[in-house]
C-alpha positions as CSV (number, residue, x, y, z in Angstrom):
1,M,44.2,9.6,25.0
2,R,43.6,12.9,24.4
3,F,40.9,15.5,25.1
4,N,39.8,18.8,24.2
5,L,37.5,21.5,26.1
6,Y,35.7,23.6,24.5
7,Q,34.5,26.7,25.9
8,K,33.2,29.8,24.5
9,K,35.8,32.5,23.8
10,T,35.3,36.2,23.6
11,D,36.9,38.1,20.8
12,P,37.9,41.4,22.5
13,K,37.4,43.4,18.7
14,K,33.6,41.6,18.6
15,T,32.9,43.3,21.9
16,E,33.3,46.5,21.0
17,Q,30.3,47.1,19.5
18,P,29.4,50.6,18.2
19,D,26.8,52.9,20.2
20,D,24.3,53.3,17.4
21,I,23.6,49.4,17.6
22,N,20.4,48.5,19.8
23,I,21.3,47.5,22.9
24,F,18.5,45.0,22.8
25,E,19.8,43.2,19.5
26,R,23.0,42.0,21.7
27,N,23.4,38.6,23.0
28,K,19.8,37.5,21.4
29,L,19.3,33.8,21.1
30,N,19.7,31.9,17.9
31,V,19.0,28.4,17.0
32,K,22.2,26.6,18.2
33,D,21.8,28.3,21.6
34,L,18.7,26.1,22.0
35,F,20.2,22.8,21.7
36,S,23.8,23.5,22.6
37,S,25.2,22.2,26.0
38,D,27.0,23.8,28.7
39,A,30.3,22.0,27.8
40,L,31.8,19.6,25.2
41,V,34.7,17.6,25.8
42,E,36.4,15.5,23.3
43,Y,38.0,12.1,24.1
44,D,39.7,10.3,21.2
45,D,36.5,7.9,20.9
46,R,33.5,9.9,22.4
47,L,32.7,13.0,23.6
48,S,31.2,14.2,27.0
49,L,28.1,16.4,26.4
50,G,26.9,18.3,29.8
51,G,27.4,15.3,31.8
52,K,26.1,13.1,29.2
53,W,28.1,10.7,26.7
54,C,27.9,10.5,23.6
55,R,29.8,8.1,20.8
56,I,29.5,8.7,17.0
57,Y,30.1,5.7,14.6
58,A,30.6,6.0,10.6
59,I,29.2,3.4,8.2
60,Q,31.9,2.2,6.1
61,G,30.3,-1.1,4.3
62,L,26.9,-2.0,3.7
63,P,25.7,-5.6,2.1
64,R,25.3,-6.6,-0.9
65,K,21.4,-5.8,-0.9
66,L,19.3,-3.5,0.9
67,T,15.6,-3.9,2.4
68,I,13.5,-1.5,3.3
69,G,13.8,-0.1,7.3
70,F,17.3,-2.7,7.9
71,L,18.5,0.0,10.1
72,D,15.5,-0.2,12.3
73,E,16.8,-2.7,14.7
74,I,19.3,-0.1,16.1
75,F,16.7,1.8,17.6
76,Y,15.2,-1.1,18.9
77,R,18.1,-2.5,20.4
78,A,20.0,0.7,21.5
79,G,17.3,2.9,22.6
80,D,18.5,6.8,22.7
81,V,20.3,6.7,18.7
82,D,20.6,9.4,16.2
83,L,20.6,8.2,13.0
84,S,21.9,10.6,10.3
85,V,21.7,9.8,6.4
86,H,23.4,12.5,4.0
87,M,22.6,12.1,0.2
88,S,23.8,14.0,-2.7
89,P,22.9,13.0,-6.4
90,A,26.3,12.2,-8.4
91,P,26.9,13.5,-11.6
92,D,25.9,11.2,-14.4
93,K,28.7,12.1,-16.9
94,E,31.2,11.2,-14.2
95,V,29.2,8.1,-13.1
96,M,28.8,7.0,-16.6
97,R,32.7,7.3,-17.2
98,S,33.5,5.3,-13.8
99,L,31.0,2.7,-14.4
100,I,32.6,1.7,-17.8
101,T,35.8,1.7,-16.4
102,I,35.2,-0.2,-13.1
103,E,33.1,-2.8,-15.9
104,T,36.0,-2.6,-18.5
105,K,38.3,-4.0,-15.1
106,Y,36.3,-7.0,-14.3
107,R,36.0,-7.9,-17.8
108,S,39.5,-8.0,-18.5
109,Q,40.3,-10.0,-15.0
110,Y,37.3,-12.0,-16.2
111,M,39.3,-12.9,-19.2
112,L,42.4,-13.5,-17.9
113,D,41.1,-16.1,-15.0
114,M,39.4,-17.4,-18.0
115,K,42.6,-18.4,-19.8
116,S,44.5,-19.3,-16.9
117,D,41.7,-21.4,-15.6
118,N,41.6,-19.9,-12.8
119,I,37.9,-20.2,-11.9
120,S,37.7,-19.7,-8.2
121,R,36.7,-16.0,-8.2
122,L,34.7,-16.8,-11.7
123,P,31.4,-16.4,-10.1
124,E,32.1,-13.0,-8.1
125,L,33.4,-11.4,-11.4
126,E,30.4,-12.5,-13.2
127,A,28.2,-11.0,-10.5
128,A,29.9,-7.8,-10.1
129,I,29.9,-7.4,-14.4
130,A,26.0,-8.0,-14.2
131,D,25.6,-5.4,-11.1
132,Y,27.4,-2.8,-13.3
133,K,26.1,-3.0,-16.4
134,S,22.9,-3.5,-14.8
135,I,23.0,0.2,-13.0
136,R,24.9,1.4,-16.3
137,D,21.7,0.5,-18.3
138,L,19.1,1.9,-16.1
139,I,21.2,5.0,-15.8
140,Q,21.6,5.6,-19.4
141,L,17.6,5.2,-19.9
142,N,16.9,7.7,-17.0
143,Q,15.5,5.0,-15.0
144,D,17.4,5.3,-12.0
145,R,20.6,7.4,-10.5
146,L,23.3,7.0,-8.4
147,Y,23.8,9.0,-4.8
148,F,26.9,9.5,-2.5
149,V,25.0,8.5,0.8
150,T,26.9,8.9,4.1
151,I,25.3,7.5,7.1
152,L,26.8,8.0,10.4
153,I,25.3,6.7,13.9
154,S,25.3,9.1,16.9
155,V,24.4,6.8,20.2
156,H,23.7,8.7,23.6
157,A,23.6,7.3,27.6
158,N,23.8,9.3,30.6
159,T,27.0,7.0,31.9
160,Q,30.3,5.7,30.3
161,D,29.0,2.5,31.3
162,E,25.8,3.0,29.8
163,L,27.2,4.0,27.0
164,H,29.2,1.2,26.1
165,R,26.5,-1.2,26.8
166,R,24.4,0.5,24.1
167,C,27.0,0.9,21.7
168,E,28.4,-3.0,21.9
169,S,24.5,-3.6,21.2
170,V,24.8,-1.3,17.9
171,E,28.1,-2.9,17.0
172,V,26.6,-6.5,17.3
173,V,23.6,-5.2,15.1
174,L,25.6,-3.9,12.6
175,A,27.9,-7.1,12.3
176,R,24.9,-9.4,12.0
177,M,23.8,-7.2,9.1
178,N,27.1,-7.8,7.3
179,I,27.5,-3.5,8.3
180,L,30.9,-2.4,8.7
181,S,31.1,0.3,11.3
182,R,33.9,2.9,12.2
183,I,34.0,5.0,15.1
184,L,35.3,8.2,14.5
185,V,38.6,8.4,16.6
186,F,39.8,12.0,17.1
187,R,36.8,13.2,14.7
188,Q,33.8,12.8,17.3
189,V,32.8,16.7,17.3
190,D,32.8,16.8,13.6
191,G,30.8,14.1,13.4
192,L,28.5,15.1,16.2
193,K,28.1,18.4,13.9
194,A,27.3,16.3,11.1
195,V,24.7,14.4,13.1
196,M,23.0,17.6,14.1
197,P,20.1,19.0,11.8
198,T,22.3,21.8,10.4
199,C,23.1,20.2,7.1
200,K,26.7,20.7,7.5
201,I,29.3,17.7,6.8
202,K,33.1,17.6,7.2
203,I,32.8,13.7,7.2
204,D,33.8,13.2,3.2
205,D,35.5,10.0,3.5
206,Y,32.9,7.3,4.1
207,W,30.4,8.1,1.7
208,R,29.0,5.1,-0.4
209,N,27.6,4.8,-3.9
210,L,23.8,3.9,-3.8
211,T,21.3,3.7,-6.4
212,T,17.5,5.4,-5.6
213,G,16.0,2.4,-4.3
214,A,19.2,1.8,-2.0
215,A,19.3,4.9,-0.7
216,A,15.8,4.9,0.0
217,C,15.7,1.9,2.1
218,C,18.6,4.0,4.2
219,M,16.1,6.2,5.6
220,P,14.8,5.4,9.2
221,A,11.3,7.4,9.0
222,S,10.3,4.7,6.2
223,A,9.2,2.4,9.0
224,T,9.4,4.1,12.5
225,A,6.4,6.1,12.0
226,V,4.3,3.8,10.3
227,G,0.8,3.0,11.5
228,H,-1.8,4.6,13.8
229,P,-2.4,5.5,17.4
230,S,-5.2,3.5,17.7
231,G,-7.2,1.1,15.7
232,I,-6.4,-2.8,15.2
233,L,-3.4,-4.8,15.6
234,L,-2.2,-5.7,12.4
235,G,0.8,-7.1,13.2
236,F,4.5,-6.4,13.9
237,N,7.6,-4.3,12.5
238,T,10.0,-7.1,11.2
239,S,13.0,-5.5,12.3
240,T,11.8,-3.3,15.8
241,R,9.0,-5.9,16.6
242,S,7.2,-2.5,17.4
243,P,3.5,-3.3,17.0
244,I,1.1,-1.8,13.9
245,F,-1.9,-0.6,14.5
246,I,-4.0,0.6,11.9
247,D,-7.4,2.6,11.9
248,R,-9.1,2.9,8.3
249,F,-11.9,4.7,9.7
250,A,-9.8,7.3,11.6
251,G,-10.5,9.9,9.1
252,E,-8.8,12.6,7.1
253,R,-6.7,13.8,9.7
254,L,-4.6,10.6,10.0
255,I,-5.6,8.2,6.7
256,S,-6.7,9.7,3.2
257,N,-9.2,7.0,2.9
258,Q,-10.8,3.9,3.9
259,H,-9.8,1.5,1.2
260,W,-7.1,-1.5,1.1
261,F,-5.4,-3.1,-1.3
262,I,-3.6,-6.6,-0.4
263,S,-2.0,-8.8,-2.9
264,G,0.0,-12.1,-2.2
265,E,0.4,-15.5,-4.0
266,S,-1.3,-18.4,-3.1
267,G,0.0,-19.6,0.3
268,S,0.9,-16.2,1.0
269,G,-1.5,-15.5,4.1
270,K,-3.4,-13.2,1.9
271,S,-6.8,-14.5,3.3
272,V,-5.7,-15.2,6.8
273,T,-4.6,-11.5,7.2
274,T,-8.2,-10.2,5.5
275,R,-9.8,-12.5,7.9
276,L,-7.8,-11.5,10.7
277,A,-8.2,-7.6,10.3
278,T,-12.1,-7.9,9.3
279,L,-12.4,-9.9,12.5
280,R,-10.6,-7.4,15.0
281,E,-12.4,-4.4,13.0
282,S,-15.8,-6.1,13.5
283,A,-15.1,-6.2,17.2
284,M,-14.8,-2.4,17.1
285,G,-18.1,-1.9,15.4
286,V,-17.0,-2.2,11.5
287,R,-19.9,-4.2,9.8
288,H,-18.3,-6.1,6.7
289,V,-19.6,-7.5,3.5
290,F,-17.7,-10.4,1.4
291,V,-18.1,-11.0,-2.3
292,D,-16.4,-14.8,-1.8
293,P,-15.6,-16.6,-5.1
294,E,-14.4,-19.5,-3.3
295,N,-16.4,-19.2,-0.2
296,E,-13.2,-18.9,1.9
297,Y,-15.0,-16.4,4.4
298,V,-18.0,-18.6,4.9
299,K,-17.2,-20.4,8.2
300,M,-15.6,-17.2,9.5
301,V,-18.9,-15.1,9.4
302,R,-21.0,-18.6,10.4
303,D,-19.1,-18.4,13.4
304,M,-19.4,-15.0,14.1
305,G,-23.5,-15.5,13.7
306,G,-23.4,-13.6,10.3
307,Q,-25.6,-14.2,7.1
308,V,-24.3,-16.6,4.5
309,L,-26.0,-16.2,1.0
310,R,-24.7,-18.4,-1.8
311,I,-25.4,-17.7,-5.7
312,V,-26.5,-20.9,-7.5
313,P,-26.7,-21.1,-11.3
314,G,-29.9,-21.5,-12.3
315,S,-31.4,-20.1,-9.6
316,F,-32.9,-16.7,-8.9
317,S,-30.4,-14.9,-6.2
318,G,-33.4,-12.8,-4.7
319,M,-31.0,-9.7,-6.5
320,N,-32.3,-7.6,-9.2
321,L,-29.6,-6.3,-11.2
322,L,-31.6,-3.4,-11.8
323,E,-32.7,-2.4,-8.3
324,I,-31.6,1.6,-7.8
325,E,-31.6,3.0,-4.3
326,P,-31.5,6.9,-3.1
327,S,-27.8,8.0,-2.1
328,I,-26.6,11.2,-0.6
329,E,-25.0,13.9,-3.1
330,E,-22.9,16.9,-1.6
331,N,-23.0,19.7,-3.5
332,E,-19.9,22.4,-3.6
333,T,-21.3,24.6,-0.5
334,G,-21.2,21.2,1.6
335,A,-25.3,20.9,1.4
336,K,-26.6,17.4,1.6
337,R,-29.4,15.9,0.0
338,E,-31.0,12.5,-1.3
339,V,-31.2,11.9,-5.0
340,V,-31.7,8.2,-6.9
341,N,-28.7,8.6,-9.5
342,I,-30.3,6.6,-12.5
343,Q,-27.2,7.9,-14.9
344,D,-24.8,5.9,-12.2
345,K,-27.0,2.7,-12.5
346,I,-27.1,3.0,-16.7
347,S,-23.1,3.5,-16.4
348,E,-22.7,0.4,-14.6
349,V,-25.2,-1.9,-16.6
350,Q,-23.2,-0.8,-19.7
351,S,-20.1,-1.8,-18.2
352,L,-21.3,-5.4,-17.1
353,I,-22.4,-5.8,-20.7
354,A,-19.6,-4.9,-22.6
355,A,-17.9,-7.0,-20.5
356,V,-20.5,-9.8,-21.7
357,I,-20.3,-8.7,-25.4
358,K,-16.3,-8.4,-24.7
359,Q,-16.7,-12.1,-24.1
360,Q,-18.9,-13.7,-26.4
361,T,-17.9,-12.0,-29.5
362,G,-14.3,-10.5,-29.1
363,Q,-15.7,-6.9,-29.8
364,S,-16.3,-3.8,-27.6
365,L,-19.9,-2.3,-27.4
366,G,-19.9,0.0,-30.0
367,S,-21.7,3.7,-30.4
368,R,-25.0,2.5,-31.7
369,E,-25.3,0.0,-29.1
370,I,-24.0,2.2,-26.1
371,A,-26.9,5.0,-27.2
372,A,-29.8,1.9,-28.0
373,L,-28.7,0.4,-24.4
374,E,-28.8,3.7,-22.6
375,E,-31.6,4.9,-24.1
376,C,-33.9,1.7,-23.2
377,L,-32.6,1.9,-19.5
378,R,-33.3,5.2,-19.1
379,N,-37.0,4.7,-20.7
380,D,-37.4,1.5,-18.5
381,Y,-37.2,3.7,-15.3
382,L,-39.3,6.6,-16.9
383,E,-42.3,4.2,-17.6
384,R,-42.4,3.5,-14.0
385,D,-42.3,7.3,-13.2
386,I,-38.7,6.6,-11.5
387,T,-37.0,10.0,-11.4
388,T,-34.2,11.5,-9.5
389,D,-36.5,12.1,-6.6
390,P,-36.4,9.4,-4.0
391,N,-40.0,9.6,-3.6
392,S,-40.3,8.5,-6.8
393,L,-39.3,5.2,-6.0
394,Y,-42.5,4.6,-4.0
395,Q,-46.2,4.7,-4.5
396,D,-48.7,4.4,-1.4
397,G,-46.0,3.9,0.6
398,V,-44.7,0.8,-1.2
399,K,-41.6,0.2,-3.1
400,K,-42.6,0.2,-7.0
401,M,-41.6,-2.6,-9.3
402,M,-38.5,-2.4,-10.8
403,P,-37.2,-2.8,-14.2
404,T,-35.5,-6.2,-14.9
405,L,-33.4,-7.9,-17.4
406,T,-36.8,-9.3,-18.6
407,S,-38.2,-5.5,-19.4
408,L,-34.9,-4.4,-20.6
409,Q,-34.4,-7.0,-23.0
410,A,-37.5,-6.4,-24.6
411,K,-37.0,-2.8,-25.3
412,V,-33.8,-3.7,-26.6
413,A,-35.0,-6.1,-28.9
414,E,-37.0,-3.2,-30.8
415,K,-34.0,-1.5,-31.6
416,N,-31.1,-3.8,-31.9
417,D,-31.7,-7.6,-32.5
418,I,-28.1,-8.5,-32.1
419,L,-27.7,-7.1,-29.1
420,A,-31.4,-8.2,-27.8
421,D,-29.6,-11.9,-28.7
422,I,-26.4,-11.2,-26.3
423,L,-28.8,-10.4,-23.7
424,K,-31.1,-13.8,-23.9
425,P,-28.2,-15.6,-21.4
426,M,-29.1,-13.1,-18.9
427,L,-32.7,-13.5,-18.5
428,K,-34.4,-15.9,-16.2
429,D,-33.6,-19.5,-16.5
430,G,-30.4,-18.8,-18.9
431,S,-26.9,-19.6,-17.8
432,M,-26.5,-16.1,-16.4
433,G,-30.1,-15.5,-15.1
434,M,-29.6,-15.2,-11.1
435,F,-30.6,-11.7,-11.6
436,D,-33.7,-11.5,-13.7
437,G,-36.4,-10.6,-11.3
438,Q,-37.8,-8.4,-8.5
439,T,-35.4,-8.0,-5.2
440,T,-36.8,-10.6,-2.6
441,L,-33.8,-10.6,-0.5
442,K,-33.2,-8.7,2.6
443,L,-29.6,-8.0,4.5
444,S,-29.7,-8.8,8.1
445,D,-28.3,-6.4,10.9
446,A,-25.4,-9.3,11.3
447,P,-21.8,-8.0,11.7
448,M,-20.8,-9.7,8.6
449,I,-22.5,-11.3,5.7
450,S,-21.0,-13.3,2.7
451,F,-22.0,-13.9,-1.0
452,G,-20.4,-17.3,-1.3
453,L,-19.9,-17.9,-5.2
454,K,-18.0,-21.3,-5.5
455,S,-21.0,-22.9,-7.1
456,I,-20.4,-21.2,-10.2
457,S,-18.0,-23.1,-11.9
458,V,-17.1,-21.2,-15.0
459,D,-15.0,-18.2,-14.7
460,F,-16.6,-15.8,-17.2
461,T,-20.2,-16.3,-15.2
462,R,-18.5,-16.1,-11.7
463,F,-17.0,-12.7,-12.7
464,F,-20.5,-11.8,-13.7
465,A,-22.1,-12.7,-10.6
466,M,-19.2,-10.8,-8.6
467,Y,-20.0,-7.5,-10.6
468,T,-23.6,-7.9,-10.2
469,V,-23.2,-8.5,-6.4
470,L,-21.1,-5.8,-6.0
471,G,-23.3,-3.4,-7.6
472,W,-26.2,-4.7,-5.8
473,I,-24.2,-4.7,-2.2
474,W,-23.4,-0.9,-2.7
475,Q,-26.9,-0.1,-3.5
476,K,-28.3,-1.9,-0.6
477,F,-25.4,-1.7,2.0
478,A,-22.7,0.7,1.3
479,Q,-25.2,4.1,0.7
480,K,-26.4,2.9,4.2
481,G,-26.1,5.2,7.0
482,G,-23.6,7.8,5.5
483,R,-20.3,8.3,6.7
484,A,-21.1,8.2,10.4
485,A,-21.8,4.1,10.0
486,K,-18.7,1.9,10.0
487,K,-19.0,-0.4,7.2
488,S,-16.3,-2.6,4.6
489,V,-16.9,-4.0,1.1
490,L,-14.3,-6.9,0.3
491,V,-14.0,-8.1,-3.4
492,D,-11.7,-11.6,-3.2
493,E,-10.0,-12.5,-6.3
494,A,-10.4,-8.7,-8.1
495,W,-7.9,-10.1,-10.8
496,M,-11.2,-11.1,-12.6
497,F,-11.8,-7.5,-13.2
498,M,-8.7,-6.4,-14.7
499,R,-9.7,-8.5,-17.9
500,Y,-12.1,-6.1,-18.7
501,P,-11.5,-2.4,-19.0
502,E,-15.0,-1.2,-18.1
503,A,-15.3,-3.3,-15.2
504,A,-11.9,-2.6,-13.7
505,F,-13.3,1.3,-14.0
506,Y,-16.4,0.5,-12.3
507,L,-14.3,-0.7,-9.5
508,E,-12.3,2.4,-9.3
509,V,-15.6,4.3,-9.3
510,L,-16.5,2.4,-6.3
511,A,-13.7,3.6,-4.5
512,R,-14.6,6.8,-5.3
513,R,-18.1,6.3,-4.1
514,G,-16.8,4.5,-1.2
515,R,-15.5,7.5,0.5
516,K,-18.5,9.7,0.1
517,H,-20.4,7.2,1.4
518,G,-18.0,6.2,4.7
519,C,-17.5,3.0,3.1
520,G,-14.2,1.1,2.6
521,L,-13.4,-1.0,0.0
522,I,-11.0,-4.3,0.3
523,V,-9.5,-5.6,-2.8
524,A,-7.9,-8.5,-2.5
525,T,-6.0,-10.4,-5.1
526,Q,-3.1,-13.0,-6.0
527,R,-2.2,-11.3,-9.2
528,F,-0.2,-8.0,-8.2
529,E,1.0,-7.6,-11.9
530,E,-2.3,-7.3,-13.7
531,F,-3.0,-4.3,-11.4
532,A,0.4,-2.7,-12.0
533,S,0.7,-3.5,-15.5
534,T,-2.7,-1.7,-16.9
535,A,-4.0,2.1,-15.7
536,P,-7.1,1.1,-14.3
537,G,-5.3,-1.3,-11.8
538,R,-2.8,1.1,-11.1
539,S,-5.3,4.0,-10.6
540,I,-7.3,1.4,-8.4
541,I,-4.1,0.9,-6.3
542,E,-3.1,4.7,-5.9
543,S,-6.7,4.9,-4.3
544,C,-6.2,2.9,-1.6
545,A,-4.7,4.7,1.1
546,T,-3.3,0.9,2.6
547,V,-1.7,-1.5,0.2
548,L,-0.2,-4.5,2.0
549,T,2.1,-6.8,-0.7
550,L,2.5,-10.2,0.4
551,R,4.8,-13.1,-0.7
552,Q,4.7,-12.9,-4.8
553,E,5.9,-15.1,-7.5
554,E,9.2,-13.6,-9.1
555,H,7.2,-12.1,-12.1
556,A,4.8,-10.6,-9.7
557,A,7.6,-9.3,-7.0
558,D,9.3,-7.7,-10.0
559,A,6.4,-5.9,-10.5
560,A,5.9,-4.8,-7.2
561,V,9.5,-3.7,-6.5
562,Q,9.4,-1.3,-9.8
563,Y,5.9,0.3,-9.3
564,F,6.7,0.9,-5.5
565,R,10.6,1.7,-6.7
566,L,11.7,-0.3,-4.2
567,T,15.4,-1.8,-3.9
568,G,16.2,-5.4,-5.2
569,G,16.7,-6.8,-2.0
570,C,13.0,-6.2,-1.3
571,R,13.0,-8.8,-4.4
572,D,14.3,-10.9,-2.5
573,F,12.4,-10.4,0.2
574,L,8.6,-10.5,-1.4
575,T,9.7,-13.9,-3.0
576,N,11.1,-15.4,0.1
577,A,8.6,-14.4,2.9
578,K,7.4,-16.7,5.1
579,P,2.9,-16.8,5.2
580,G,2.0,-13.4,6.9
581,M,5.1,-11.5,6.2
582,G,4.9,-8.3,3.6
583,I,5.7,-4.8,2.8
584,L,3.1,-2.5,4.1
585,R,2.2,1.0,2.4
586,L,0.3,3.4,4.9
587,S,-0.5,7.0,3.5
588,G,3.0,6.7,1.7
589,A,5.2,5.4,4.6
590,V,6.7,2.1,3.7
591,T,7.6,-0.8,5.9
592,A,8.0,-4.4,6.5
593,V,5.2,-6.0,8.7
594,Q,4.5,-9.5,10.3
595,V,0.8,-10.6,10.4
596,S,0.7,-12.9,13.3
597,P,-2.9,-13.8,14.7
598,A,-3.1,-14.9,18.4
599,P,-3.6,-18.5,19.3
600,F,-7.6,-18.2,19.9
601,E,-8.0,-16.1,16.8
602,W,-6.6,-19.1,14.3
603,P,-9.9,-21.1,14.5
604,Y,-11.8,-18.4,13.0
605,V,-9.3,-17.0,10.6
606,E,-7.4,-20.0,9.2
607,T,-8.2,-21.3,5.7
608,N,-11.5,-23.8,5.4
609,V,-13.2,-23.7,1.8
610,S,-15.1,-27.1,2.6
611,A,-17.9,-24.9,4.2
């Protein structure tokens, strides 16, 4: 055994300081003095730091596939552990030359084994050739880079026995994950210096080549800091088993907005997760409205004493598509005032009619039709003396009769016969005439309200109803109470909006409006790729501070990995994830999470569409 005793030494030459140096400048504290111990003793495989003990490991070998936060279990199992990850980009020219050389060697060996009928190594060689070719193609297309990554682990303890136990825990965890670690024998001081936040490292013989996604997976901060100090319990970190709390309404000091995007294939636990989250938020005073195409939320809403509303084709719903309510606007100085935003209502109706025309004729709404429709809509409100003044909505204390689709179609017929004919199915007694009439429906003060649309069997008619109900809810529910009232609107099967650009843009607009009125928007969909592959869809995802991606089909998992710039191991994680298990992105931080309802919650959140 060898050990070195390190003590501060004084240099006689340095102690002879000129007389003109300010005496107060001598022996000034520097940053190193703040964290250096009284003494440091180096043994062959450990350090003694002022009475405490430390051992430094270097990671020599990593598993073939990495996932987000794969090193986080070390913190959970071993306790006082420091993880240091040093990265430096590899020169592209040198990387390409090395990749071509290595790939050529593997191909040559593959050909030799084929000729000699040595087939035992062929699958291994084929996998290696495919890996190197894939990396080379990505680097050539400037879609990826290689990094030199050195990973060091420092285990701390108060006694040698405690150090031994903690190190044994670390070694067990690493061995189970197929990670090869080495104790820095006779190099513990260099290892300690590399672990400290000085950006200086002399350990240059343990770096590994990693792609951008794989290198990102090595960062421990990606998982350990995810979550909020308060809010609802969403689930548990799959690596550390630490609880993850989310408070969508905590304010901008913790989270940028209240919106949540959740995706997952059928059976991934998407509906259970959304029901669980809304159930727990309701217990904290958040009101929820569900736009429910499959009646998946009806049972929970009924069990919680909420209001269940059903939209039936051929029957008036009690909701007027052209209903308008005042909203609170904020100017540049922060002053708030109540206004009737007629232009927003016109844009909403135009987007819906544009989707109807796209479905029926395959063509977009032309400029002449847009101008005619806007003029007719504006005149329909003006004839009733409805302006931006909230008082204009009332006469003698009673709310005025609002424009309806029937009155709008009559005005359009005077200007454009073709457009008027397209609007006829939307009129009363038409196939989509559920929203032509004066509003008679009143929302209760219940904590949950569900709009069930399962009775509508035609996909486009169901989309039409979802769009209209969502706009009506925004007028009657989302805008009420301002930011002080915690409320949220959930849109299930939102992929339908992605088929029509105008409708997708409207969903994005609602997300922006919701932030202003303190209303959260939950966008739930089975088809992640339909959002990630379009500009409006990507804008919707980016407008949500909370994104949860549950189990996906293979093509959707590829889209998710590419969109979030994850490693290939995350693709396998998403395609093989258990129900309720997924990747959570919360305000930019990413981790793997397992959502697990408590036994007493299952009767409320389990999927039951028979209701």
